[in-house]
Backbone as JSON Lines, residues from 0, in Angstrom:
{"i":0,"aa":"M","n":[120.79,49.75,73.58],"ca":[120.04,50.84,74.17],"c":[120.93,52.06,74.38]}
{"i":1,"aa":"K","n":[122.16,51.83,74.87],"ca":[123.08,52.94,75.1],"c":[123.36,53.67,73.79]}
{"i":2,"aa":"D","n":[123.51,52.94,72.68],"ca":[123.75,53.57,71.39],"c":[122.58,54.47,70.99]}
{"i":3,"aa":"A","n":[121.37,54.04,71.31],"ca":[120.19,54.83,70.96],"c":[120.16,56.14,71.72]}
{"i":4,"aa":"L","n":[120.69,56.16,72.93],"ca":[120.72,57.39,73.72],"c":[121.79,58.36,73.23]}
{"i":5,"aa":"L","n":[122.89,57.83,72.74],"ca":[124.01,58.68,72.35],"c":[123.98,59.11,70.89]}
{"i":6,"aa":"N","n":[123.41,58.32,70.02],"ca":[123.42,58.61,68.59],"c":[122.08,59.24,68.18]}
{"i":7,"aa":"P","n":[122.09,60.53,67.74],"ca":[120.83,61.19,67.41],"c":[120.06,60.53,66.27]}
{"i":8,"aa":"Q","n":[120.75,59.95,65.3],"ca":[120.05,59.31,64.2],"c":[119.3,58.07,64.69]}
{"i":9,"aa":"I","n":[119.93,57.28,65.55],"ca":[119.27,56.1,66.1],"c":[118.1,56.53,66.99]}
{"i":10,"aa":"R","n":[118.31,57.59,67.8],"ca":[117.23,58.09,68.65],"c":[116.03,58.47,67.82]}
{"i":11,"aa":"H","n":[116.26,59.16,66.7],"ca":[115.16,59.6,65.84],"c":[114.44,58.39,65.25]}
{"i":12,"aa":"Q","n":[115.19,57.41,64.78],"ca":[114.58,56.23,64.2],"c":[113.83,55.41,65.25]}
{"i":13,"aa":"A","n":[114.28,55.46,66.48],"ca":[113.69,54.65,67.54],"c":[112.48,55.34,68.18]}
{"i":14,"aa":"G","n":[112.01,56.45,67.61],"ca":[110.86,57.15,68.19],"c":[111.28,58.03,69.34]}
{"i":15,"aa":"Q","n":[112.22,58.87,69.1],"ca":[112.78,59.77,70.1],"c":[111.67,60.51,70.85]}
{"i":16,"aa":"I","n":[111.77,60.53,72.15],"ca":[110.77,61.17,72.98],"c":[110.87,62.69,72.88]}
{"i":17,"aa":"M","n":[112.07,63.22,72.98],"ca":[112.27,64.67,72.96],"c":[113.07,65.05,71.73]}
{"i":18,"aa":"T","n":[112.56,66.0,70.97],"ca":[113.28,66.53,69.82],"c":[113.58,68.0,70.07]}
{"i":19,"aa":"A","n":[114.43,68.58,69.25],"ca":[114.72,70.0,69.36],"c":[113.44,70.81,69.18]}
{"i":20,"aa":"R","n":[112.59,70.36,68.29],"ca":[111.32,71.07,68.05],"c":[110.44,71.04,69.3]}
{"i":21,"aa":"H","n":[110.44,69.94,70.03],"ca":[109.69,69.87,71.29],"c":[110.24,70.88,72.3]}
{"i":22,"aa":"C","n":[111.56,70.98,72.35],"ca":[112.19,71.95,73.25],"c":[111.74,73.37,72.9]}
{"i":23,"aa":"Q","n":[111.74,73.66,71.62],"ca":[111.32,74.96,71.13],"c":[109.86,75.24,71.53]}
{"i":24,"aa":"W","n":[108.99,74.27,71.37],"ca":[107.59,74.45,71.73],"c":[107.41,74.58,73.24]}
{"i":25,"aa":"G","n":[108.29,73.94,74.01],"ca":[108.24,74.11,75.46],"c":[108.58,75.54,75.85]}
{"i":26,"aa":"I","n":[109.59,76.1,75.2],"ca":[109.94,77.5,75.43],"c":[108.75,78.4,75.07]}
{"i":27,"aa":"A","n":[108.15,78.12,73.92],"ca":[106.99,78.91,73.49],"c":[105.86,78.81,74.51]}
{"i":28,"aa":"A","n":[105.61,77.62,75.03],"ca":[104.51,77.42,75.99],"c":[104.69,78.29,77.23]}
{"i":29,"aa":"I","n":[105.91,78.42,77.71],"ca":[106.17,79.26,78.88],"c":[105.86,80.71,78.56]}
{"i":30,"aa":"F","n":[106.27,81.16,77.38],"ca":[105.94,82.53,76.96],"c":[104.43,82.71,76.81]}
{"i":31,"aa":"W","n":[103.74,81.72,76.22],"ca":[102.29,81.82,76.04],"c":[101.59,81.93,77.4]}
{"i":32,"aa":"V","n":[101.96,81.06,78.34],"ca":[101.26,81.02,79.62],"c":[101.55,82.27,80.45]}
{"i":33,"aa":"L","n":[102.82,82.57,80.69],"ca":[103.13,83.72,81.54],"c":[102.83,85.04,80.83]}
{"i":34,"aa":"G","n":[103.12,85.11,79.53],"ca":[102.82,86.33,78.78],"c":[101.33,86.55,78.65]}
{"i":35,"aa":"G","n":[100.6,85.48,78.37],"ca":[99.15,85.6,78.27],"c":[98.52,86.04,79.57]}
{"i":36,"aa":"W","n":[99.04,85.52,80.67],"ca":[98.57,85.91,82.0],"c":[98.77,87.41,82.21]}
{"i":37,"aa":"A","n":[99.97,87.91,81.9],"ca":[100.26,89.33,82.08],"c":[99.44,90.2,81.12]}
{"i":38,"aa":"L","n":[99.22,89.71,79.92],"ca":[98.46,90.47,78.93],"c":[96.98,90.55,79.3]}
{"i":39,"aa":"L","n":[96.39,89.43,79.69],"ca":[94.95,89.37,79.91],"c":[94.52,89.68,81.34]}
{"i":40,"aa":"A","n":[95.4,89.5,82.31],"ca":[95.03,89.72,83.71],"c":[96.13,90.48,84.46]}
{"i":41,"aa":"P","n":[96.47,91.69,83.99],"ca":[97.59,92.41,84.62],"c":[97.35,92.74,86.09]}
{"i":42,"aa":"A","n":[96.12,93.02,86.48],"ca":[95.85,93.31,87.89],"c":[96.07,92.07,88.75]}
{"i":43,"aa":"H","n":[95.74,90.9,88.22],"ca":[95.97,89.67,88.97],"c":[97.47,89.43,89.14]}
{"i":44,"aa":"V","n":[98.24,89.64,88.09],"ca":[99.7,89.5,88.18],"c":[100.24,90.45,89.24]}
{"i":45,"aa":"M","n":[99.8,91.71,89.21],"ca":[100.24,92.71,90.2],"c":[99.95,92.23,91.62]}
{"i":46,"aa":"H","n":[98.76,91.71,91.82],"ca":[98.33,91.3,93.16],"c":[99.07,90.04,93.64]}
{"i":47,"aa":"V","n":[99.3,89.1,92.73],"ca":[99.87,87.81,93.12],"c":[101.39,87.83,93.2]}
{"i":48,"aa":"V","n":[102.05,88.57,92.32],"ca":[103.51,88.48,92.17],"c":[104.27,89.55,92.95]}
{"i":49,"aa":"F","n":[103.7,90.73,93.12],"ca":[104.44,91.85,93.71],"c":[104.14,92.01,95.2]}
{"i":50,"aa":"T","n":[105.13,92.51,95.93],"ca":[104.94,92.8,97.34],"c":[103.95,93.96,97.47]}
{"i":51,"aa":"P","n":[103.24,94.05,98.6],"ca":[102.16,95.05,98.74],"c":[102.57,96.48,98.41]}
{"i":52,"aa":"Q","n":[103.78,96.89,98.78],"ca":[104.16,98.28,98.53],"c":[104.37,98.59,97.05]}
{"i":53,"aa":"Y","n":[104.46,97.55,96.2],"ca":[104.64,97.77,94.76],"c":[103.39,97.4,93.95]}
{"i":54,"aa":"Q","n":[102.35,96.97,94.61],"ca":[101.1,96.65,93.91],"c":[100.37,97.93,93.55]}
{"i":55,"aa":"S","n":[99.71,97.91,92.4],"ca":[98.98,99.1,91.95],"c":[97.83,98.68,91.06]}
{"i":56,"aa":"N","n":[96.73,99.42,91.19],"ca":[95.61,99.27,90.28],"c":[95.48,100.48,89.38]}
{"i":57,"aa":"E","n":[96.51,101.31,89.35],"ca":[96.52,102.48,88.48],"c":[96.66,102.04,87.03]}
{"i":58,"aa":"L","n":[96.17,102.87,86.12],"ca":[96.14,102.53,84.71],"c":[97.54,102.31,84.12]}
{"i":59,"aa":"L","n":[98.48,103.19,84.4],"ca":[99.8,103.08,83.77],"c":[100.53,101.78,84.14]}
{"i":60,"aa":"P","n":[100.65,101.42,85.41],"ca":[101.31,100.14,85.72],"c":[100.59,98.93,85.1]}
{"i":61,"aa":"L","n":[99.26,98.96,85.1],"ca":[98.52,97.85,84.5],"c":[98.72,97.79,82.99]}
{"i":62,"aa":"M","n":[98.78,98.96,82.36],"ca":[99.04,99.01,80.93],"c":[100.45,98.5,80.62]}
{"i":63,"aa":"L","n":[101.42,98.89,81.44],"ca":[102.79,98.42,81.23],"c":[102.89,96.9,81.43]}
{"i":64,"aa":"M","n":[102.16,96.38,82.4],"ca":[102.15,94.93,82.62],"c":[101.54,94.23,81.4]}
{"i":65,"aa":"S","n":[100.48,94.78,80.85],"ca":[99.87,94.2,79.65],"c":[100.83,94.27,78.47]}
{"i":66,"aa":"C","n":[101.56,95.38,78.35],"ca":[102.55,95.49,77.26],"c":[103.65,94.45,77.43]}
{"i":67,"aa":"F","n":[104.07,94.24,78.65],"ca":[105.07,93.2,78.94],"c":[104.54,91.84,78.49]}
{"i":68,"aa":"G","n":[103.27,91.56,78.81],"ca":[102.66,90.3,78.41],"c":[102.54,90.19,76.9]}
{"i":69,"aa":"A","n":[102.2,91.29,76.23],"ca":[102.08,91.28,74.77],"c":[103.43,90.97,74.12]}
{"i":70,"aa":"Q","n":[104.5,91.52,74.67],"ca":[105.84,91.23,74.13],"c":[106.2,89.76,74.34]}
{"i":71,"aa":"A","n":[105.82,89.21,75.49],"ca":[106.08,87.79,75.73],"c":[105.28,86.93,74.75]}
{"i":72,"aa":"C","n":[104.05,87.34,74.45],"ca":[103.25,86.59,73.47],"c":[103.85,86.7,72.07]}
{"i":73,"aa":"L","n":[104.45,87.84,71.76],"ca":[105.15,87.99,70.48],"c":[106.34,87.03,70.42]}
{"i":74,"aa":"A","n":[107.08,86.94,71.52],"ca":[108.19,85.97,71.58],"c":[107.65,84.55,71.43]}
{"i":75,"aa":"A","n":[106.47,84.28,72.01],"ca":[105.85,82.96,71.88],"c":[105.51,82.65,70.43]}
{"i":76,"aa":"L","n":[105.04,83.65,69.69],"ca":[104.75,83.44,68.27],"c":[106.01,83.02,67.51]}
{"i":77,"aa":"F","n":[107.1,83.72,67.75],"ca":[108.35,83.37,67.08],"c":[108.82,81.98,67.48]}
{"i":78,"aa":"A","n":[108.73,81.69,68.77],"ca":[109.19,80.37,69.24],"c":[108.29,79.25,68.72]}
{"i":79,"aa":"T","n":[107.03,79.55,68.5],"ca":[106.1,78.53,68.02],"c":[106.27,78.25,66.53]}
{"i":80,"aa":"F","n":[106.47,79.3,65.75],"ca":[106.4,79.13,64.3],"c":[107.73,79.24,63.56]}
{"i":81,"aa":"S","n":[108.82,79.44,64.26],"ca":[110.14,79.48,63.63],"c":[110.78,78.1,63.72]}
{"i":82,"aa":"R","n":[111.93,77.95,63.11],"ca":[112.74,76.73,63.24],"c":[114.02,77.11,63.96]}
{"i":83,"aa":"F","n":[114.16,76.66,65.19],"ca":[115.38,76.95,65.94],"c":[116.51,76.06,65.45]}
{"i":84,"aa":"T","n":[117.68,76.65,65.3],"ca":[118.89,75.88,65.03],"c":[119.63,75.72,66.35]}
{"i":85,"aa":"A","n":[120.72,74.99,66.31],"ca":[121.55,74.87,67.52],"c":[122.02,76.25,67.97]}
{"i":86,"aa":"T","n":[122.36,77.1,67.01],"ca":[122.8,78.46,67.35],"c":[121.7,79.24,68.05]}
{"i":87,"aa":"T","n":[120.46,79.1,67.59],"ca":[119.33,79.79,68.21],"c":[119.19,79.37,69.67]}
{"i":88,"aa":"F","n":[119.24,78.08,69.92],"ca":[119.13,77.58,71.29],"c":[120.27,78.09,72.16]}
{"i":89,"aa":"L","n":[121.49,78.07,71.62],"ca":[122.66,78.53,72.39],"c":[122.55,80.01,72.72]}
{"i":90,"aa":"V","n":[122.22,80.82,71.74],"ca":[122.1,82.27,71.97],"c":[120.97,82.56,72.94]}
{"i":91,"aa":"F","n":[119.86,81.85,72.82],"ca":[118.74,82.05,73.74],"c":[119.16,81.7,75.17]}
{"i":92,"aa":"A","n":[119.89,80.61,75.34],"ca":[120.36,80.22,76.68],"c":[121.25,81.31,77.28]}
{"i":93,"aa":"I","n":[122.15,81.84,76.48],"ca":[123.03,82.92,76.96],"c":[122.23,84.18,77.28]}
{"i":94,"aa":"A","n":[121.23,84.47,76.43],"ca":[120.41,85.66,76.63],"c":[119.56,85.58,77.9]}
{"i":95,"aa":"L","n":[119.36,84.39,78.45],"ca":[118.58,84.24,79.68],"c":[119.35,84.7,80.92]}
{"i":96,"aa":"I","n":[120.65,84.78,80.85],"ca":[121.47,85.11,82.03],"c":[121.02,86.4,82.72]}
{"i":97,"aa":"P","n":[120.8,87.5,82.0],"ca":[120.34,88.72,82.7],"c":[119.0,88.55,83.42]}
{"i":98,"aa":"F","n":[118.17,87.65,82.94],"ca":[116.88,87.43,83.58],"c":[117.04,86.74,84.93]}
{"i":99,"aa":"F","n":[118.07,85.91,85.07],"ca":[118.36,85.3,86.38],"c":[118.84,86.37,87.36]}
{"i":100,"aa":"I","n":[119.65,87.3,86.86],"ca":[120.11,88.41,87.7],"c":[118.92,89.26,88.12]}
{"i":101,"aa":"F","n":[118.04,89.56,87.19],"ca":[116.82,90.33,87.47],"c":[115.99,89.64,88.55]}
{"i":102,"aa":"D","n":[115.74,88.35,88.39],"ca":[114.93,87.61,89.36],"c":[115.56,87.64,90.75]}
{"i":103,"aa":"Y","n":[116.88,87.44,90.81],"ca":[117.56,87.47,92.11],"c":[117.48,88.87,92.72]}
{"i":104,"aa":"W","n":[117.77,89.87,91.92],"ca":[117.82,91.24,92.41],"c":[116.46,91.67,92.97]}
{"i":105,"aa":"F","n":[115.39,91.41,92.22],"ca":[114.09,91.93,92.62],"c":[113.28,90.99,93.51]}
{"i":106,"aa":"T","n":[113.9,89.88,93.95],"ca":[113.28,89.09,95.01],"c":[114.11,89.11,96.28]}
{"i":107,"aa":"R","n":[115.43,89.26,96.16],"ca":[116.3,89.2,97.34],"c":[116.94,90.54,97.72]}
{"i":108,"aa":"I","n":[117.42,91.31,96.78],"ca":[118.12,92.57,97.1],"c":[117.1,93.69,97.3]}
{"i":109,"aa":"V","n":[116.27,93.92,96.31],"ca":[115.19,94.9,96.39],"c":[113.9,94.09,96.2]}
{"i":110,"aa":"P","n":[113.26,93.7,97.3],"ca":[112.13,92.76,97.2],"c":[110.86,93.39,96.6]}
{"i":111,"aa":"V","n":[110.87,93.52,95.29],"ca":[109.7,94.0,94.55],"c":[108.73,92.84,94.34]}
{"i":112,"aa":"M","n":[109.29,91.66,94.06],"ca":[108.45,90.47,93.87],"c":[108.45,89.64,95.15]}
{"i":113,"aa":"N","n":[107.31,89.05,95.46],"ca":[107.21,88.16,96.6],"c":[107.68,86.76,96.19]}
{"i":114,"aa":"N","n":[107.53,85.81,97.08],"ca":[108.0,84.45,96.77],"c":[107.28,83.83,95.57]}
{"i":115,"aa":"F","n":[106.02,84.21,95.34],"ca":[105.32,83.69,94.17],"c":[105.92,84.27,92.88]}
{"i":116,"aa":"G","n":[106.62,85.38,93.0],"ca":[107.32,85.94,91.85],"c":[108.38,85.0,91.32]}
{"i":117,"aa":"A","n":[108.71,83.99,92.12],"ca":[109.66,82.97,91.67],"c":[109.13,82.16,90.51]}
{"i":118,"aa":"I","n":[107.85,82.33,90.18],"ca":[107.3,81.66,89.0],"c":[108.08,82.09,87.76]}
{"i":119,"aa":"D","n":[108.54,83.33,87.75],"ca":[109.37,83.8,86.63],"c":[110.7,83.06,86.63]}
{"i":120,"aa":"L","n":[111.29,82.9,87.81],"ca":[112.55,82.16,87.92],"c":[112.37,80.72,87.47]}
{"i":121,"aa":"V","n":[111.29,80.09,87.88],"ca":[111.02,78.71,87.48],"c":[110.89,78.62,85.96]}
{"i":122,"aa":"G","n":[110.15,79.55,85.37],"ca":[110.01,79.58,83.91],"c":[111.36,79.74,83.22]}
{"i":123,"aa":"N","n":[112.21,80.61,83.78],"ca":[113.54,80.82,83.19],"c":[114.43,79.58,83.33]}
{"i":124,"aa":"I","n":[114.34,78.9,84.45],"ca":[115.12,77.67,84.65],"c":[114.67,76.6,83.65]}
{"i":125,"aa":"I","n":[113.36,76.46,83.49],"ca":[112.85,75.48,82.53],"c":[113.3,75.84,81.11]}
{"i":126,"aa":"M","n":[113.2,77.13,80.76],"ca":[113.62,77.55,79.41],"c":[115.12,77.33,79.21]}
{"i":127,"aa":"L","n":[115.92,77.54,80.26],"ca":[117.36,77.28,80.14],"c":[117.61,75.8,79.9]}
{"i":128,"aa":"G","n":[116.93,74.95,80.65],"ca":[117.07,73.51,80.45],"c":[116.64,73.08,79.06]}
{"i":129,"aa":"L","n":[115.52,73.64,78.59],"ca":[115.05,73.32,77.24],"c":[116.01,73.84,76.18]}
{"i":130,"aa":"S","n":[116.61,75.0,76.43],"ca":[117.58,75.56,75.48],"c":[118.83,74.69,75.38]}
{"i":131,"aa":"I","n":[119.33,74.25,76.51],"ca":[120.52,73.39,76.5],"c":[120.2,72.06,75.83]}
{"i":132,"aa":"T","n":[119.05,71.49,76.18],"ca":[118.64,70.22,75.57],"c":[118.42,70.4,74.07]}
{"i":133,"aa":"G","n":[117.73,71.47,73.69],"ca":[117.5,71.76,72.27],"c":[118.79,71.97,71.51]}
{"i":134,"aa":"W","n":[119.75,72.66,72.13],"ca":[121.05,72.88,71.51],"c":[121.75,71.54,71.26]}
{"i":135,"aa":"R","n":[121.73,70.69,72.26],"ca":[122.38,69.38,72.1],"c":[121.71,68.55,71.01]}
{"i":136,"aa":"L","n":[120.38,68.54,71.02],"ca":[119.66,67.75,70.02],"c":[119.84,68.33,68.61]}
{"i":137,"aa":"A","n":[119.75,69.64,68.48],"ca":[119.91,70.28,67.17],"c":[121.34,70.14,66.67]}
{"i":138,"aa":"K","n":[122.29,70.23,67.59],"ca":[123.7,70.08,67.23],"c":[123.96,68.67,66.72]}
{"i":139,"aa":"G","n":[123.31,67.69,67.31],"ca":[123.49,66.31,66.91],"c":[122.85,65.98,65.58]}
{"i":140,"aa":"N","n":[121.91,66.81,65.13],"ca":[121.21,66.57,63.87],"c":[121.73,67.42,62.72]}
{"i":141,"aa":"S","n":[122.91,68.01,62.88],"ca":[123.44,68.86,61.81],"c":[124.84,68.42,61.42]}
{"i":142,"aa":"N","n":[125.34,69.01,60.35],"ca":[126.67,68.68,59.88],"c":[127.75,69.38,60.69]}
{"i":143,"aa":"N","n":[127.49,70.59,61.14],"ca":[128.44,71.34,61.95],"c":[128.1,71.13,63.42]}
{"i":144,"aa":"N","n":[128.88,70.34,64.11],"ca":[128.54,69.98,65.47],"c":[128.84,71.05,66.51]}
{"i":145,"aa":"L","n":[129.43,72.18,66.13],"ca":[129.71,73.2,67.12],"c":[128.47,74.05,67.41]}
{"i":146,"aa":"L","n":[127.9,74.65,66.37],"ca":[126.79,75.57,66.61],"c":[125.5,75.15,65.93]}
{"i":147,"aa":"R","n":[125.56,74.53,64.79],"ca":[124.3,74.26,64.07],"c":[123.91,72.83,64.18]}
């Protein structure tokens, strides 16, 4: 059993529960859900996620929230239909770092988002975990064990 956990080829043959592709689709799902929410219901996002002094029903903020959601859905398309390599997972994990700073800054230093705004932080934590897991799994299934 221990060999099956450590050796990617044995894991795959034994009906591996989690694959790099599953990790990739998990990342895509977070983009689909949160991005779709912002795209289709920007006023709801404004009301639920932002502190009262930053909530707005004006056209420009709602349009910008929808644009933000549309970009997340575009990222979801790429994550859904591309093939991530170990390098893709690693770079994506590193690219998430500024988003953690953003979440901390705008919930604790300048409280633009309320505690429910932590849904973004939760999504980022899950995507980081999926990226690290995907990197490990993809790295184990390639000839170059450093990045691919």
